[in-house]
OpenMM code with the backbone's topology and positions (N, CA, C; nanometers):
from openmm import Vec3, app, unit

residues = "MET LYS THR ILE ARG PHE LYS THR PRO GLN ASN PHE GLU GLY ARG ASN GLY PHE PHE THR ALA SER GLY ILE GLU ILE TYR TYR CYS ASP TYR PRO ASP ASP VAL HIS LEU SER LEU PHE PRO ILE THR SER LYS ASN LYS THR GLY ARG CYS MET ILE GLN ILE ASP GLY GLU SER ILE GLU THR PHE ILE LYS ILE VAL ALA LYS GLU CYS GLY ILE ASP LEU LEU CYS GLY GLU ASP ILE ALA GLU LEU TRP LYS GLN ILE ASN LYS".split()
positions = [
    Vec3(14.0373, 11.6865, 10.5153),
    Vec3(14.0137, 11.5264, 10.5054),
    Vec3(13.9092, 11.5323, 10.6287),
    Vec3(13.7858, 11.4626, 10.5747),
    Vec3(13.6947, 11.3787, 10.6554),
    Vec3(13.7142, 11.2553, 10.6880),
    Vec3(13.6636, 11.2463, 10.7954),
    Vec3(13.6497, 11.0825, 10.8523),
    Vec3(13.5271, 11.0169, 10.8932),
    Vec3(13.5056, 10.9063, 10.8011),
    Vec3(13.3880, 10.8061, 10.8893),
    Vec3(13.4564, 10.7018, 10.9345),
    Vec3(13.3861, 10.6816, 11.0783),
    Vec3(13.4054, 10.5958, 11.1271),
    Vec3(13.3103, 10.4788, 11.1318),
    Vec3(13.3431, 10.3307, 11.0955),
    Vec3(13.2306, 10.2396, 11.0652),
    Vec3(13.1616, 10.1979, 11.2158),
    Vec3(13.0169, 10.1474, 11.2452),
    Vec3(12.9747, 10.1121, 11.3327),
    Vec3(13.0313, 9.9883, 11.3369),
    Vec3(13.0863, 9.9070, 11.2619),
    Vec3(13.1326, 9.7373, 11.3051),
    Vec3(13.2134, 9.7540, 11.1808),
    Vec3(13.3200, 9.6922, 11.2247),
    Vec3(13.4539, 9.6732, 11.1599),
    Vec3(13.4163, 9.6360, 11.0001),
    Vec3(13.4752, 9.6696, 10.9261),
    Vec3(13.4485, 9.6234, 10.7886),
    Vec3(13.5878, 9.5710, 10.7126),
    Vec3(13.6110, 9.5311, 10.5643),
    Vec3(13.7327, 9.4656, 10.5303),
    Vec3(13.7924, 9.5585, 10.4239),
    Vec3(13.8853, 9.5391, 10.3792),
    Vec3(13.9740, 9.5620, 10.2448),
    Vec3(14.0880, 9.4833, 10.1850),
    Vec3(14.0951, 9.4813, 10.0917),
    Vec3(14.1743, 9.4189, 10.0027),
    Vec3(14.3254, 9.5183, 9.9993),
    Vec3(14.4264, 9.4257, 10.0209),
    Vec3(14.5608, 9.5207, 9.9776),
    Vec3(14.6309, 9.4195, 9.9030),
    Vec3(14.7576, 9.4460, 9.8448),
    Vec3(14.8446, 9.3345, 9.7522),
    Vec3(14.8834, 9.2456, 9.8623),
    Vec3(14.8876, 9.2614, 9.9959),
    Vec3(14.9277, 9.1304, 10.0818),
    Vec3(14.8220, 9.1001, 10.1567),
    Vec3(14.7116, 9.1088, 10.1076),
    Vec3(14.5626, 9.0118, 10.1629),
    Vec3(14.4735, 9.1127, 10.2167),
    Vec3(14.3919, 9.0564, 10.3048),
    Vec3(14.2611, 9.1272, 10.3806),
    Vec3(14.3102, 9.1895, 10.4952),
    Vec3(14.2115, 9.3101, 10.4974),
    Vec3(14.2509, 9.4064, 10.6215),
    Vec3(14.1519, 9.4325, 10.6978),
    Vec3(14.1248, 9.4800, 10.8414),
    Vec3(14.0335, 9.5232, 10.8878),
    Vec3(14.0358, 9.6693, 10.8850),
    Vec3(13.8979, 9.7224, 10.8424),
    Vec3(13.9222, 9.8670, 10.8323),
    Vec3(13.8095, 9.9143, 10.9645),
    Vec3(13.8235, 10.0103, 11.0200),
    Vec3(13.7647, 10.0723, 11.1230),
    Vec3(13.6922, 10.1957, 11.0667),
    Vec3(13.6999, 10.2910, 10.9192),
    Vec3(13.6738, 10.3601, 10.8783),
    Vec3(13.7198, 10.4141, 10.7501),
    Vec3(13.6884, 10.5023, 10.7189),
    Vec3(13.7265, 10.5770, 10.5700),
    Vec3(13.7792, 10.7304, 10.5783),
    Vec3(13.8839, 10.7719, 10.5300),
    Vec3(13.9261, 10.8865, 10.5046),
    Vec3(13.8998, 10.9751, 10.3660),
    Vec3(13.8323, 11.0578, 10.3585),
    Vec3(13.8062, 11.0940, 10.2474),
    Vec3(13.8394, 11.2433, 10.2043),
    Vec3(13.9217, 11.2591, 10.1217),
    Vec3(13.9976, 11.3772, 10.0892),
    Vec3(13.9561, 11.4505, 9.9583),
    Vec3(13.9005, 11.5763, 9.9704),
    Vec3(13.8409, 11.6191, 9.7924),
    Vec3(13.9565, 11.7187, 9.7687),
    Vec3(13.9837, 11.6858, 9.6508),
    Vec3(14.1207, 11.7866, 9.5788),
    Vec3(14.0224, 11.8897, 9.4792),
    Vec3(14.0104, 12.0001, 9.4986),
    Vec3(13.9788, 12.1043, 9.3871),
    Vec3(14.0715, 12.1939, 9.3313),
    Vec3(14.1970, 12.1435, 9.2985),
    Vec3(14.3083, 12.2296, 9.2483),
    Vec3(14.2223, 12.2592, 9.1005),
    Vec3(14.2767, 12.3858, 9.0241),
    Vec3(14.1932, 12.4013, 8.8909),
    Vec3(14.2392, 12.2962, 8.7897),
    Vec3(14.3568, 12.2358, 8.8160),
    Vec3(14.3679, 12.1147, 8.6883),
    Vec3(14.3681, 11.9996, 8.7392),
    Vec3(14.3102, 11.9684, 8.8651),
    Vec3(14.3080, 11.8292, 8.9162),
    Vec3(14.2199, 11.8236, 9.0022),
    Vec3(14.1029, 11.7927, 8.9732),
    Vec3(13.9826, 11.7814, 9.0830),
    Vec3(13.9251, 11.6582, 9.0624),
    Vec3(13.9605, 11.5655, 9.1890),
    Vec3(13.9205, 11.4139, 9.2453),
    Vec3(13.8764, 11.4088, 9.4038),
    Vec3(13.8358, 11.3007, 9.3754),
    Vec3(13.7860, 11.2565, 9.5143),
    Vec3(13.8692, 11.1350, 9.5892),
    Vec3(13.9493, 11.1288, 9.6894),
    Vec3(14.0396, 11.0054, 9.7040),
    Vec3(13.9840, 10.9365, 9.8532),
    Vec3(13.9511, 10.7862, 9.8237),
    Vec3(13.9010, 10.7266, 9.9525),
    Vec3(14.0304, 10.6567, 9.9978),
    Vec3(14.0494, 10.6421, 10.1328),
    Vec3(14.1643, 10.5685, 10.2392),
    Vec3(14.1040, 10.4790, 10.3219),
    Vec3(14.1158, 10.3913, 10.3346),
    Vec3(14.0706, 10.2788, 10.4507),
    Vec3(14.1652, 10.3323, 10.5549),
    Vec3(14.0848, 10.3331, 10.6612),
    Vec3(14.1423, 10.3477, 10.7990),
    Vec3(14.1847, 10.1930, 10.8732),
    Vec3(14.2664, 10.1693, 10.8814),
    Vec3(14.2850, 10.0019, 10.9352),
    Vec3(14.2864, 10.0350, 11.1068),
    Vec3(14.2181, 9.8888, 11.1267),
    Vec3(14.2051, 9.8535, 11.2929),
    Vec3(14.2891, 9.9051, 11.3875),
    Vec3(14.4320, 9.9152, 11.3588),
    Vec3(14.5523, 10.0274, 11.4092),
    Vec3(14.5249, 10.1439, 11.4146),
    Vec3(14.4336, 10.1980, 11.3630),
    Vec3(14.4088, 10.3764, 11.3736),
    Vec3(14.4985, 10.4267, 11.2676),
    Vec3(14.5300, 10.3680, 11.1640),
    Vec3(14.6312, 10.3835, 11.0435),
    Vec3(14.5850, 10.4278, 10.8869),
    Vec3(14.6307, 10.5178, 10.8591),
    Vec3(14.5831, 10.5137, 10.6883),
    Vec3(14.5962, 10.3653, 10.6183),
    Vec3(14.5674, 10.2839, 10.5712),
    Vec3(14.5836, 10.1958, 10.4888),
    Vec3(14.6546, 10.2171, 10.3647),
    Vec3(14.7153, 10.1606, 10.3234),
    Vec3(14.8414, 10.1654, 10.2207),
    Vec3(14.7398, 10.1389, 10.0634),
    Vec3(14.6120, 10.1730, 10.0700),
    Vec3(14.5035, 10.1505, 9.9491),
    Vec3(14.4546, 10.2808, 9.9331),
    Vec3(14.4293, 10.3189, 9.7971),
    Vec3(14.3864, 10.4304, 9.7716),
    Vec3(14.2366, 10.4301, 9.6475),
    Vec3(14.1675, 10.4782, 9.6425),
    Vec3(14.0655, 10.5137, 9.5315),
    Vec3(14.0599, 10.6082, 9.5119),
    Vec3(14.0453, 10.6638, 9.3688),
    Vec3(14.0549, 10.8006, 9.3267),
    Vec3(13.9656, 10.8100, 9.2269),
    Vec3(13.8491, 10.9169, 9.2776),
    Vec3(13.7824, 10.9310, 9.1396),
    Vec3(13.7738, 11.0969, 9.0866),
    Vec3(13.7458, 11.0893, 8.9372),
    Vec3(13.7981, 11.2071, 8.9024),
    Vec3(13.6570, 11.3155, 8.9128),
    Vec3(13.6873, 11.4037, 8.9219),
    Vec3(13.5859, 11.5504, 8.9247),
    Vec3(13.4408, 11.5235, 8.8741),
    Vec3(13.4444, 11.4763, 8.7322),
    Vec3(13.3474, 11.4828, 8.6504),
    Vec3(13.2599, 11.3456, 8.6968),
    Vec3(13.3237, 11.2492, 8.7859),
    Vec3(13.2710, 11.1406, 8.8012),
    Vec3(13.1823, 11.1271, 8.9266),
    Vec3(13.2245, 11.2223, 9.0172),
    Vec3(13.1984, 11.2082, 9.1793),
    Vec3(13.0482, 11.2612, 9.1655),
    Vec3(12.9705, 11.3184, 9.0956),
    Vec3(12.8282, 11.2921, 9.1238),
    Vec3(12.7704, 11.2093, 9.0942),
    Vec3(12.7925, 11.0885, 8.9702),
    Vec3(12.7233, 10.9666, 8.9079),
    Vec3(12.7870, 10.8618, 9.0109),
    Vec3(12.9043, 10.8912, 9.0804),
    Vec3(12.9435, 10.7976, 9.1950),
    Vec3(12.8643, 10.7796, 9.3057),
    Vec3(12.8198, 10.9095, 9.3432),
    Vec3(12.7372, 10.9362, 9.4876),
    Vec3(12.6222, 10.8803, 9.4520),
    Vec3(12.5365, 10.8959, 9.3360),
    Vec3(12.4326, 10.8700, 9.2728),
    Vec3(12.3926, 10.7348, 9.2657),
    Vec3(12.4946, 10.6555, 9.2120),
    Vec3(12.4977, 10.5234, 9.2305),
    Vec3(12.5031, 10.4259, 9.3570),
    Vec3(12.6098, 10.4824, 9.4295),
    Vec3(12.6039, 10.4220, 9.5768),
    Vec3(12.4864, 10.4606, 9.6286),
    Vec3(12.3917, 10.5615, 9.6455),
    Vec3(12.2818, 10.5635, 9.6991),
    Vec3(12.1858, 10.4944, 9.6528),
    Vec3(12.1752, 10.5027, 9.5282),
    Vec3(12.0825, 10.4251, 9.4549),
    Vec3(12.0954, 10.2611, 9.4978),
    Vec3(12.2206, 10.2134, 9.5098),
    Vec3(12.2512, 10.0998, 9.5484),
    Vec3(12.1902, 10.0612, 9.6705),
    Vec3(12.2240, 10.1400, 9.7731),
    Vec3(12.1943, 10.1257, 9.9220),
    Vec3(12.0240, 10.1856, 9.9487),
    Vec3(11.9651, 10.2224, 9.8507),
    Vec3(11.8139, 10.2310, 9.8455),
    Vec3(11.7942, 10.3825, 9.9170),
    Vec3(11.8827, 10.4698, 9.9012),
    Vec3(11.8783, 10.5916, 9.9633),
    Vec3(11.8160, 10.6980, 9.8527),
    Vec3(11.7140, 10.7727, 9.8648),
    Vec3(11.6557, 10.8693, 9.8086),
    Vec3(11.7304, 10.9896, 9.8022),
    Vec3(11.7914, 11.0128, 9.6843),
    Vec3(11.8941, 11.1326, 9.6688),
    Vec3(11.8428, 11.2746, 9.6250),
    Vec3(11.8896, 11.3757, 9.6483),
    Vec3(11.8527, 11.4945, 9.6074),
    Vec3(11.8942, 11.5197, 9.4841),
    Vec3(11.8822, 11.6382, 9.4024),
    Vec3(11.8831, 11.6889, 9.2836),
    Vec3(12.0430, 11.7108, 9.2676),
    Vec3(12.0587, 11.7293, 9.1176),
    Vec3(12.2234, 11.7556, 9.1099),
    Vec3(12.2665, 11.8843, 9.2060),
    Vec3(12.2025, 11.9822, 9.2105),
    Vec3(12.2686, 12.1176, 9.2472),
    Vec3(12.2309, 12.0948, 9.4182),
    Vec3(12.1622, 12.0197, 9.4728),
    Vec3(12.1851, 12.0164, 9.6022),
    Vec3(12.3195, 11.9198, 9.6280),
    Vec3(12.3486, 11.8153, 9.5735),
    Vec3(12.4761, 11.7304, 9.5773),
    Vec3(12.5803, 11.8346, 9.5603),
    Vec3(12.5871, 11.9152, 9.4947),
    Vec3(12.7080, 12.0264, 9.4836),
    Vec3(12.7160, 12.1154, 9.5793),
    Vec3(12.6079, 12.1706, 9.6626),
    Vec3(12.5916, 12.2557, 9.7538),
    Vec3(12.6275, 12.1631, 9.8956),
    Vec3(12.5917, 12.0422, 9.8859),
    Vec3(12.6254, 11.9368, 10.0058),
    Vec3(12.7788, 11.9439, 10.0170),
    Vec3(12.8365, 11.8853, 9.8892),
    Vec3(12.9618, 11.8885, 9.8800),
    Vec3(13.0588, 12.0276, 9.9414),
    Vec3(13.0209, 12.1494, 9.9065),
    Vec3(13.0476, 12.2733, 9.9707),
    Vec3(13.0147, 12.2904, 10.1300),
    Vec3(12.9227, 12.2360, 10.1659),
    Vec3(12.9097, 12.2085, 10.3151),
    Vec3(12.9948, 12.1236, 10.3942),
    Vec3(13.0661, 12.0070, 10.3164),
    Vec3(13.0848, 11.9222, 10.3629),
    Vec3(13.2470, 11.9765, 10.3734),
    Vec3(13.3217, 12.0270, 10.2701),
    Vec3(13.4484, 12.0829, 10.2900),
    Vec3(13.4697, 12.2091, 10.3039),
    Vec3(13.3868, 12.2548, 10.4118),
    Vec3(13.4311, 12.3936, 10.4183),
    Vec3(13.5486, 12.3877, 10.5624),
] * unit.nanometer
topology = app.Topology()
chain = topology.addChain("A")
for resn in residues:
    res = topology.addResidue(resn, chain)
    for name in ("N", "CA", "C"):
        topology.addAtom(name, app.Element.getBySymbol(name[0]), res)
């Protein structure tokens, strides 16, 4: 699992309202029959929030490209993204 800490607090919404997030945990699962990416907020109390977003393996590259485009980031080609994920998940 990888953790990203935000420079400034952000928010997430759960079923009991809005909460402050200090970061996000990223978990990449690559089991043969279940490839997905899970995102979990980290609360201001440094605990994993009771919230999860799961992205199926076939959609991860599309997700990354859309986020990069929305943020104005010039992305690498598809092969480079796959290699980047391998490096991140060592």
